[in-house]
matplotlib code that plots the C-alpha trace (Angstrom):
import matplotlib.pyplot as plt

x = [0.0, 2.9, 5.1, 2.9, 2.5, 6.3, 7.1, 4.5, 5.8, 9.4, 8.3, 6.4, 9.2, 12.1, 13.2, 12.6, 14.7, 17.5, 17.4, 17.3, 20.7, 22.2, 22.3, 24.3, 27.3, 29.9, 30.6, 34.0, 35.3, 38.8, 40.2, 43.8, 44.7, 43.3, 40.0, 37.4, 34.5, 30.9, 30.4, 27.3, 27.9, 27.8, 30.9, 33.1, 31.4, 28.8, 27.4, 26.1, 29.4, 31.5, 29.7, 31.7, 34.9, 34.9, 32.7, 33.5, 32.4, 28.7, 28.7, 27.4, 25.1, 23.5, 23.1, 21.4, 19.1, 18.2, 17.4, 15.3, 13.4, 12.7, 11.4, 9.2, 7.8, 6.9, 5.0, 1.2, 0.4, 0.0, 1.7, 3.9, 3.1, 5.9, 5.4, 5.6, 8.6, 10.6, 9.7, 11.0, 14.2, 14.8, 14.3, 16.5, 19.3, 19.1, 19.3, 22.3, 24.0, 23.3, 24.7, 28.0, 28.5, 31.6, 31.2, 30.6, 29.0, 31.0, 30.0, 31.1, 29.5, 26.3, 25.9, 29.5, 30.9, 34.4, 36.4, 35.8, 38.5, 39.4, 40.2, 43.3, 43.6, 47.4, 50.3, 51.1, 54.4, 57.1, 58.3, 61.5, 63.4, 62.4, 63.6, 66.9, 67.3, 66.6, 69.3, 71.8, 71.2, 71.3, 74.7, 76.1, 74.9, 76.4, 79.9, 81.4, 84.1, 84.8, 82.7, 85.5, 85.7, 81.9, 82.1, 85.0, 82.9, 80.0, 82.4, 84.3, 81.1, 82.6, 80.7, 80.6, 82.5, 85.4, 87.7, 87.1, 87.6, 90.9, 92.1, 91.2, 93.0, 96.3, 96.6, 97.7, 95.0, 95.0, 94.4, 91.7, 89.2, 90.1, 90.9, 88.6, 88.7, 87.8, 84.9, 83.6, 83.7, 81.9, 79.2, 78.8, 78.4, 75.8, 73.8, 73.8, 72.8, 70.0, 68.8, 68.8, 67.1, 64.5, 63.6, 63.5, 61.2, 58.9, 58.7, 58.0, 55.5, 53.7, 53.5, 52.7, 51.5, 49.4, 46.5, 43.0, 41.3, 37.6, 34.8, 31.8, 29.5, 31.4, 30.8, 27.2, 26.5, 28.0, 26.2, 29.5, 29.1, 30.7, 27.6, 24.0, 22.9, 25.0, 23.4, 24.9, 22.9, 23.3, 22.4, 21.8, 23.0, 20.6, 21.5, 23.1, 23.0, 25.1, 24.0, 26.2, 23.6, 21.2, 23.7, 24.8, 21.2, 20.5, 17.8, 19.3, 16.7, 13.7, 14.9, 13.6, 11.7, 14.7, 15.2, 18.8, 18.7, 21.9, 21.7, 24.1, 25.2, 26.6, 30.3, 30.3, 32.2, 30.8, 33.7, 33.3, 29.6, 28.4, 29.1, 26.4, 26.3, 28.4, 26.6, 24.7, 26.5, 25.1, 27.5, 27.5, 27.2, 27.7, 25.6, 24.3, 20.6, 18.5, 14.8, 13.3, 11.0, 7.8, 8.2, 6.8, 10.2, 10.9, 7.4, 7.8, 11.2, 9.7, 6.7, 9.0, 11.2, 10.0, 12.3, 11.0, 13.0, 11.8, 15.3, 18.8, 21.7, 25.4, 28.6, 31.9, 35.3, 38.6, 40.1, 36.9, 33.7, 30.0, 31.0, 32.2, 28.6, 27.7, 27.9, 25.8, 23.3, 20.6, 20.6, 20.7, 17.7, 15.7, 16.3, 15.8, 13.4, 9.6, 8.8, 9.4, 12.5, 15.3, 19.0, 21.4, 25.2, 27.0, 30.6, 31.8, 33.4, 37.0, 36.4, 34.9, 33.1, 31.6, 32.6, 35.7, 35.1, 38.0, 39.3, 41.0, 37.9, 36.1, 34.5, 35.8, 37.1, 33.7, 32.3, 34.7, 33.6, 31.5, 28.5, 28.3, 28.7, 25.8, 23.8, 24.3, 23.1, 20.0, 19.0, 19.4, 17.5, 14.6, 14.3, 14.4, 11.7, 9.5, 9.7, 8.5, 5.6, 4.6, 4.7, 2.6, 0.1, -0.2, -0.8, -3.2, -5.0, -4.6, -3.1, -0.9, -1.5, 0.1, 1.6, 1.0, 1.0, -1.8, 0.6, 3.3, 0.7, -0.6, 2.9, 4.1, 7.3, 9.9, 12.0, 15.6, 18.8, 22.1, 25.3, 28.8, 32.2, 35.5, 35.8, 32.1, 31.0, 31.2, 28.9, 26.5, 26.4, 25.9, 23.1, 21.3, 21.5, 20.4, 17.4, 16.5, 16.6, 14.8, 11.4, 10.0, 12.1, 9.9, 13.0, 13.4, 16.8, 15.9, 19.1, 22.7, 25.4, 29.1, 31.4, 35.1, 34.5, 37.5, 36.3, 38.5, 38.0, 36.5, 38.8, 41.4, 43.2, 41.0, 41.5, 41.3, 38.2, 39.2, 42.4, 40.3, 38.1, 40.9, 42.4, 39.1, 38.5, 41.9, 41.1, 37.8, 39.3, 41.9, 39.3, 37.4, 40.6, 41.2, 37.7, 38.2, 41.6, 43.2, 46.7, 45.5, 44.1, 47.4, 49.2, 46.7, 47.2, 51.0, 50.6, 48.2, 50.6, 53.5, 51.6, 50.5, 53.9, 55.8, 53.2, 50.1, 51.5, 54.4, 52.0, 49.5, 52.1, 53.4, 49.8, 49.2, 52.5, 51.7, 48.2, 48.4, 52.0, 51.2, 48.1, 48.8, 48.6, 45.0, 45.4, 48.4, 46.7, 43.4, 45.3, 46.4, 42.9, 41.2, 41.3, 41.9, 43.6, 42.4, 38.9, 40.0, 38.5, 39.1, 35.7, 36.8, 39.9, 38.0, 35.6, 38.5, 40.3, 37.3, 37.6, 41.3, 40.1, 38.3, 39.6, 41.3, 41.0, 44.4, 43.5, 40.2, 42.0, 44.6, 41.9, 39.9, 43.0, 43.6, 40.0, 40.6, 43.9, 42.5, 39.5, 37.3, 34.1, 32.4, 29.4, 31.2, 34.4, 34.3, 32.5, 34.6, 33.7, 33.3, 30.8, 28.9, 28.6, 27.6, 24.8, 23.5, 23.4, 21.0, 18.5, 15.1, 14.0, 17.5, 19.6, 23.3, 25.4, 29.1, 30.5, 34.2, 36.5, 38.8, 41.6, 41.3, 44.8, 43.6, 41.4, 42.1, 39.1, 39.8, 41.0, 41.3, 39.4, 36.4, 36.3, 36.6, 33.8, 31.5, 31.9, 31.5, 28.5, 26.4, 23.4, 25.4, 25.4, 28.8, 29.2, 32.6, 33.2, 35.8, 38.7, 37.5, 39.4, 38.6, 35.8, 33.7, 30.7, 32.7, 34.6, 31.5, 28.2, 25.9, 27.6, 27.6, 23.8, 23.0, 25.0, 23.5, 19.9, 20.7, 22.0, 18.9, 16.4, 18.0]
y = [0.0, 2.4, 1.6, 3.4, 6.5, 6.6, 6.3, 8.9, 11.2, 11.0, 11.5, 14.6, 16.1, 15.1, 18.6, 19.9, 17.2, 17.9, 21.6, 21.0, 19.3, 22.8, 23.3, 20.2, 21.5, 24.0, 26.9, 28.6, 32.0, 33.0, 36.0, 37.1, 33.6, 31.8, 30.0, 31.4, 29.2, 30.3, 32.7, 31.6, 33.9, 33.0, 35.1, 33.1, 29.7, 27.8, 25.0, 23.0, 23.1, 22.4, 19.3, 16.9, 18.8, 19.1, 16.2, 13.2, 10.8, 9.9, 9.8, 13.3, 13.2, 10.0, 11.4, 14.5, 12.4, 10.2, 13.2, 14.7, 11.4, 11.0, 14.6, 13.8, 10.6, 12.5, 15.2, 14.8, 17.0, 15.5, 18.5, 21.5, 24.9, 26.3, 29.9, 29.1, 26.8, 29.6, 32.0, 29.6, 29.0, 32.7, 33.1, 30.2, 31.6, 34.9, 33.3, 31.3, 34.5, 36.2, 33.2, 33.1, 36.8, 37.6, 41.3, 42.6, 46.0, 48.4, 49.6, 53.2, 53.4, 51.2, 51.7, 50.7, 47.2, 46.0, 44.6, 40.8, 38.9, 36.8, 40.0, 42.2, 45.8, 45.8, 43.6, 40.7, 40.7, 38.2, 35.8, 36.7, 33.6, 34.4, 38.0, 36.8, 34.3, 37.0, 39.3, 36.5, 35.4, 39.0, 39.5, 36.4, 37.5, 41.0, 39.5, 39.6, 36.9, 33.7, 30.6, 29.0, 31.9, 31.8, 28.1, 28.8, 31.3, 28.9, 26.0, 28.2, 29.9, 33.3, 36.4, 37.6, 40.7, 38.8, 39.9, 43.5, 42.8, 41.1, 44.1, 46.4, 44.1, 44.2, 48.0, 50.1, 51.1, 54.8, 53.8, 51.2, 53.9, 56.6, 54.6, 56.1, 53.1, 50.6, 52.9, 53.2, 49.4, 48.9, 51.5, 50.1, 46.6, 47.7, 49.6, 46.8, 44.3, 46.5, 47.2, 43.6, 42.4, 45.1, 44.1, 40.5, 41.3, 43.4, 40.7, 37.9, 40.1, 41.0, 37.4, 35.5, 38.2, 40.7, 42.7, 41.3, 42.3, 41.5, 42.8, 44.7, 41.9, 39.4, 41.5, 42.1, 38.4, 37.5, 40.3, 42.0, 45.5, 48.1, 49.5, 48.7, 51.4, 50.1, 49.1, 47.9, 48.0, 48.5, 52.1, 53.7, 57.3, 60.0, 62.1, 65.4, 67.6, 70.7, 73.6, 76.3, 77.5, 78.2, 80.2, 82.3, 82.9, 84.5, 82.0, 80.9, 82.3, 81.0, 77.9, 76.7, 73.6, 71.4, 72.5, 73.4, 76.5, 77.8, 81.4, 83.9, 84.9, 81.4, 81.1, 78.0, 78.7, 77.6, 75.2, 73.7, 73.0, 71.5, 67.8, 65.3, 63.6, 60.5, 57.2, 55.7, 52.8, 50.9, 50.8, 49.0, 51.7, 51.4, 53.9, 54.4, 55.2, 56.2, 56.5, 58.8, 57.0, 58.9, 58.7, 61.3, 62.8, 63.3, 64.5, 67.2, 68.2, 68.4, 70.4, 73.0, 73.2, 75.6, 73.9, 70.4, 68.4, 65.3, 64.2, 65.0, 64.1, 64.2, 64.1, 63.1, 64.6, 63.3, 60.2, 59.5, 57.6, 57.7, 56.3, 59.8, 60.8, 57.7, 59.3, 62.3, 60.9, 59.5, 62.5, 65.0, 63.3, 63.2, 66.8, 68.3, 65.8, 66.2, 62.9, 60.5, 61.9, 59.9, 60.6, 59.2, 59.3, 57.2, 56.5, 58.4, 56.4, 55.8, 55.8, 53.5, 50.4, 51.7, 49.8, 51.1, 51.2, 50.7, 54.2, 53.1, 52.2, 54.8, 57.4, 55.4, 58.4, 60.1, 57.7, 59.2, 62.8, 65.0, 64.9, 61.1, 61.3, 63.7, 61.4, 58.6, 60.8, 62.0, 58.4, 57.2, 60.2, 59.8, 56.1, 56.6, 59.3, 57.2, 54.3, 56.7, 57.9, 54.3, 53.3, 56.3, 55.7, 52.0, 53.0, 55.8, 53.8, 56.5, 55.7, 58.2, 59.4, 57.4, 58.6, 61.7, 65.3, 64.6, 62.4, 65.1, 67.8, 65.8, 64.7, 66.7, 68.7, 67.4, 69.7, 68.5, 69.5, 68.9, 68.8, 68.6, 68.3, 69.5, 68.0, 67.0, 70.6, 70.9, 67.8, 69.5, 72.7, 70.8, 68.7, 71.8, 73.4, 70.2, 69.8, 73.5, 73.5, 70.3, 71.0, 67.6, 65.9, 67.5, 68.1, 71.6, 72.4, 74.5, 74.1, 73.7, 73.3, 73.4, 72.1, 73.2, 73.7, 72.9, 75.0, 76.6, 80.3, 80.2, 78.7, 77.5, 79.4, 79.9, 77.7, 79.3, 77.9, 78.8, 76.7, 73.8, 74.2, 74.0, 71.0, 69.3, 69.8, 68.3, 65.4, 64.8, 64.9, 62.4, 60.0, 60.4, 59.5, 56.5, 55.3, 55.3, 54.6, 51.2, 52.7, 55.1, 52.2, 50.4, 53.5, 54.0, 50.5, 50.9, 54.1, 52.5, 49.6, 51.9, 54.0, 51.1, 49.6, 52.7, 54.9, 53.2, 50.0, 51.8, 54.4, 51.7, 49.7, 52.9, 53.8, 50.3, 50.3, 53.8, 53.0, 49.4, 49.3, 50.1, 50.2, 53.9, 55.5, 56.7, 57.7, 59.9, 61.3, 62.1, 63.7, 66.4, 66.9, 67.1, 70.4, 68.6, 65.2, 64.2, 64.0, 61.3, 58.0, 54.4, 54.5, 57.5, 55.7, 52.5, 54.4, 55.5, 52.2, 50.0, 50.8, 49.7, 46.0, 46.7, 45.2, 47.7, 50.8, 52.0, 51.7, 53.6, 56.4, 56.8, 56.7, 59.3, 61.5, 60.9, 62.0, 65.3, 66.0, 65.3, 67.5, 64.6, 66.0, 67.3, 69.4, 72.4, 73.1, 76.9, 76.9, 77.9, 76.6, 80.2, 80.8, 77.7, 79.0, 82.4, 80.9, 78.7, 81.6, 83.4, 80.5, 81.4, 79.8, 78.2, 78.9, 78.4, 77.8, 77.5, 75.7, 75.7, 75.0, 77.7, 75.2, 73.7, 72.9, 71.3, 74.0, 77.2, 79.6, 81.3, 84.9, 86.7, 84.0, 84.2, 88.0, 88.0, 85.4, 87.2, 90.4, 88.7, 86.5, 88.6, 86.2, 83.1, 82.3, 81.5, 79.2, 79.2, 76.3, 77.2, 74.8, 72.3, 71.2, 69.9, 67.5, 69.4, 67.2, 64.2, 65.9, 67.4, 65.9, 67.7, 71.0, 70.8, 70.1, 72.8, 75.5, 74.3, 74.6, 78.2, 79.2, 77.7, 79.4, 82.9]
z = [0.0, 0.8, -2.3, -4.9, -2.7, -2.1, -5.9, -6.7, -4.1, -5.2, -8.9, -8.1, -6.0, -8.1, -9.1, -5.6, -4.0, -6.4, -5.7, -2.0, -2.2, -2.7, 1.0, 1.5, -0.4, 1.0, -1.2, -1.4, -2.6, -3.4, -1.5, -2.2, -3.5, -0.4, -0.1, 2.3, 3.0, 2.9, 0.0, -2.0, -5.0, -8.6, -9.3, -7.0, -6.9, -8.8, -6.6, -9.5, -11.3, -8.2, -7.1, -9.2, -8.7, -4.9, -3.8, -6.0, -3.3, -2.9, 0.8, 1.5, -1.6, -0.4, 3.0, 1.6, -0.6, 2.3, 4.5, 1.7, 1.1, 4.8, 4.9, 1.9, 3.5, 6.7, 4.9, 4.9, 2.0, -1.5, -3.4, -2.7, -3.7, -6.0, -4.9, -1.2, -1.7, -3.5, -0.7, 1.9, -0.1, -0.4, 3.4, 4.1, 1.9, 3.6, 7.0, 5.9, 4.7, 8.1, 9.9, 8.0, 8.3, 10.2, 10.7, 14.2, 15.0, 17.0, 20.4, 19.8, 16.3, 16.1, 12.3, 11.5, 11.3, 12.0, 9.0, 9.0, 10.8, 7.7, 5.7, 6.3, 5.0, 5.5, 4.6, 6.8, 8.8, 7.9, 10.6, 12.3, 11.1, 7.5, 7.9, 9.3, 6.4, 3.9, 5.4, 5.5, 1.9, 0.7, 2.5, 0.8, -2.6, -2.2, -1.4, -4.8, -4.4, -6.1, -5.6, -3.7, -1.3, -0.8, -0.1, 2.3, 4.1, 4.5, 5.6, 8.2, 9.3, 8.9, 8.1, 4.5, 5.3, 7.0, 4.2, 5.0, 8.7, 8.0, 6.0, 8.9, 11.4, 9.4, 9.5, 12.5, 14.9, 13.8, 10.2, 11.0, 11.9, 9.3, 6.2, 3.5, 1.1, 3.8, 5.1, 1.6, 1.2, 4.5, 3.6, 0.1, 1.5, 4.1, 1.5, -1.0, 1.5, 2.8, -0.7, -1.8, 1.5, 1.2, -2.4, -1.4, 1.6, -0.5, -3.2, -0.7, 1.2, -2.0, -3.1, 0.2, 2.7, 0.6, 1.9, 1.2, -2.0, -2.5, -4.7, -3.4, -4.7, -2.6, 0.5, -0.4, -0.9, 2.5, 4.3, 5.1, 3.7, 6.0, 7.7, 8.6, 6.1, 3.2, 0.0, -3.3, -6.5, -10.2, -11.2, -14.6, -14.2, -15.2, -18.2, -17.1, -20.2, -20.7, -18.5, -20.0, -22.6, -19.7, -17.8, -20.8, -21.8, -18.4, -17.4, -14.2, -12.0, -13.9, -15.9, -19.3, -18.4, -19.1, -22.7, -23.5, -25.8, -27.4, -28.3, -29.8, -26.3, -25.7, -25.3, -27.6, -30.9, -34.2, -34.6, -31.2, -30.6, -27.3, -26.9, -26.4, -22.9, -22.5, -23.2, -20.3, -18.7, -15.7, -12.8, -9.5, -6.8, -3.0, -1.0, 2.5, 2.8, 5.8, 6.0, 8.6, 11.0, 11.8, 15.6, 17.9, 18.4, 14.7, 14.1, 16.7, 15.2, 11.8, 12.9, 14.5, 11.5, 8.8, 6.3, 5.8, 3.2, 1.5, 0.6, 1.7, -0.6, 0.4, -1.7, -0.1, -0.7, -2.2, -0.7, 1.3, 0.7, 1.7, 5.0, 6.0, 6.4, 8.4, 11.9, 10.9, 8.4, 10.7, 13.0, 10.1, 8.4, 11.6, 12.4, 8.9, 7.4, 7.0, 8.9, 6.0, 4.5, 2.8, 3.3, 0.7, 0.1, -2.5, -3.3, -6.3, -9.1, -8.2, -4.5, -1.8, -3.0, -6.2, -9.3, -11.2, -15.0, -17.4, -18.3, -21.4, -23.4, -25.5, -23.2, -20.3, -18.5, -18.8, -16.2, -13.6, -14.4, -12.2, -14.5, -14.3, -10.5, -10.4, -12.7, -10.2, -7.4, -9.3, -10.2, -6.6, -5.3, -7.7, -7.1, -3.3, -3.3, -5.7, -3.1, -0.4, -2.6, -3.5, 0.1, 1.1, -1.6, -0.6, 3.0, 2.2, -0.5, -3.2, -6.5, -8.4, -11.9, -14.6, -17.8, -19.8, -18.4, -15.8, -13.8, -13.7, -12.8, -9.8, -8.7, -5.7, -6.0, -3.6, -1.5, -1.3, 0.5, -1.1, 0.9, -0.4, 1.3, -0.1, -3.7, -3.5, -3.3, -7.1, -7.5, -5.0, -7.1, -10.4, -8.9, -7.6, -11.1, -12.8, -10.6, -11.0, -14.8, -15.3, -13.8, -15.0, -12.3, -9.6, -7.4, -6.0, -4.4, -1.4, 0.5, -0.7, 2.0, 1.2, 3.8, 3.5, -0.3, -2.5, -5.4, -8.1, -8.1, -4.6, -2.0, -4.5, -7.3, -10.4, -13.4, -16.9, -18.4, -22.0, -21.6, -20.4, -23.4, -25.9, -24.0, -23.9, -27.7, -28.4, -26.2, -27.9, -31.4, -30.3, -29.1, -32.4, -34.3, -32.0, -32.6, -36.4, -37.9, -37.5, -37.3, -34.6, -32.7, -32.8, -31.7, -28.9, -27.7, -27.7, -25.7, -23.2, -22.7, -22.2, -19.8, -17.7, -17.5, -16.6, -14.9, -13.8, -12.3, -10.4, -9.0, -8.0, -6.2, -4.5, -3.4, -2.1, -0.1, 1.3, 2.4, 3.3, 4.5, 8.1, 10.2, 11.3, 7.8, 8.1, 11.8, 10.9, 7.8, 9.6, 12.5, 10.0, 8.7, 12.1, 13.9, 17.2, 16.8, 20.2, 18.8, 16.3, 17.3, 16.2, 14.4, 12.4, 11.2, 10.4, 8.1, 6.0, 6.2, 5.0, 1.3, 1.3, 1.1, -2.1, -5.3, -7.6, -5.4, -6.5, -10.2, -9.6, -7.8, -10.6, -13.3, -11.5, -11.3, -15.1, -15.8, -13.9, -15.5, -19.0, -18.3, -19.4, -18.1, -21.2, -20.0, -18.5, -20.4, -19.8, -16.5, -13.5, -10.0, -8.8, -11.6, -10.5, -7.0, -8.3, -10.4, -7.6, -5.2, -7.6, -7.7, -6.3, -3.0, -2.6, 0.5, 0.3, 3.4, 3.6, 6.7, 7.5, 10.4, 11.8, 12.0, 8.5, 7.2, 3.9, 2.4, 4.4, 4.4, 7.7, 7.3, 4.0, 1.9, 4.2, 4.1, 0.3, -0.1, 2.3, 0.3, -3.1, -2.1, 0.3, 0.1, 1.2, 4.9, 6.5, 9.5, 11.2, 13.6, 16.2, 16.6, 14.0, 10.9, 7.4, 8.5, 11.0, 10.5, 11.6, 14.4, 16.2, 14.9, 17.4, 17.0, 13.3, 13.1, 15.7, 13.8, 10.5, 11.9, 13.1, 9.7, 8.0, 10.3, 10.1]

ax = plt.figure().add_subplot(projection="3d")
ax.plot(x, y, z, "-o")
ax.set_aspect("equal")
plt.show()
């Protein structure tokens, strides 16, 4: 009586039982040449392809099949619903990922995780015996004597420099200490031995004790992203068209509904017409996102705040990442949000855990430009605010208009605040202009905050825009030639190969040694940027150290620098940063605030620069934070938010 039911049961669940066997196999991922167990990602391991390779025996498979059969026999239902099974499998996979996660939250920073114990951001130390062997072998190789003498040295257990010592011993005592030739030989021997042993140590350390290098997808799959607010997703950057025709046409205050109109007053020449935006290329982006919770406290704060913002976007500075905003993001959104606000910060291409595109392909450097960075921010902000609207409509039971002009007419305009730090201030200004000119986006930049702005023509020396324009035009024509002629392509490949061998690779190695050579690099560097080094905590150092385990961060940083040096950003060839600030300060219903520390040693605004800017931009509010340095929002979170609220309310 039981045999038919068993056969029928096994036949109906054949595929499910085979798929259930996935949990019986251990997945592996390769990290820095070593196997790390427990990374169920298709990029590093395919469980269906690794079954025969890693588990040739049938013992574990038979055990899994027996367990699956026993579970099937004990079930009382006649069939299994496919939808519920898939949901259960997804939940089980997520639980497994959480169980294998090795990250631990910090006590002093609840939103920040420690770097997993199986990953090292620095080079490993060589054992003492290995170091001694390297020095001894280097000394033997430096001794330029015959093979018989070297063998004699080894047999008699004498030092490699015994010949020099014997020469010294044969001379009078007064000549032993002051003989120039002998001293030169000793110094040369020591220097050569030191150089050879150092090269050997670096080579062995690079080969057998390197720092860990992992991709962001690997960390995301294992649930080991650096913070509780971290998110990794593929993003298609929004198109950021040229804004220069708007500005030259005098339409900054009112906009043109998103239509770029080139008039006779434009600075574009007839021979050099505006370039089209770079092609849209999806890119994997790491960001931190925080959603304001409508608690009684946040509701009270929002009701008392006359400036309620639906979204707050933050751009980080050079050498940093979105993790710089991690300490302040939740509090900032709760204090300035409207009760359901979203706060977002992403890693710019070339920094943090965002993907690093190949800069040697056609238009590759464009992906590291400021416009593409702004396009990523606009895409993330629109997606985030749309999620808030959809959630609100689902809760309230009201459906939004779809398609056509009626949907855009009924859609509420979102009030946003844009904050930039140091290098990110230019991205903040461009994002404000882009949102202002393109009314169909329904994003109104009501607040722009520039923290320690590193802007040309503002806090830094002005760069000649016309020179940039000529340089950019030459660069563009060069790319056009490279894209067409076969001979030009060959020459371009030769140039790329030469540049990588003699420029990129040496610089990458130097950066890796500089940043990952010691554990104190970031602490010493941040101590110079902080106004008071005593405020620097271990969590501050960890936020900057996290990206150093990312795969290819050196290449990304060098490619970003190349894009800046080549003026690869096409949309604003003749637009100075000072002019950007001037145009943003003229926008209607937009407050501009500049915050700086009195002890900033990186971008010094204190003194003559501050007085000049206050005179040149009378509508901009300036906030001076006493005793703080280049990162006041990290050094004093409560004080920064308090001073910012005062500046907004005045």
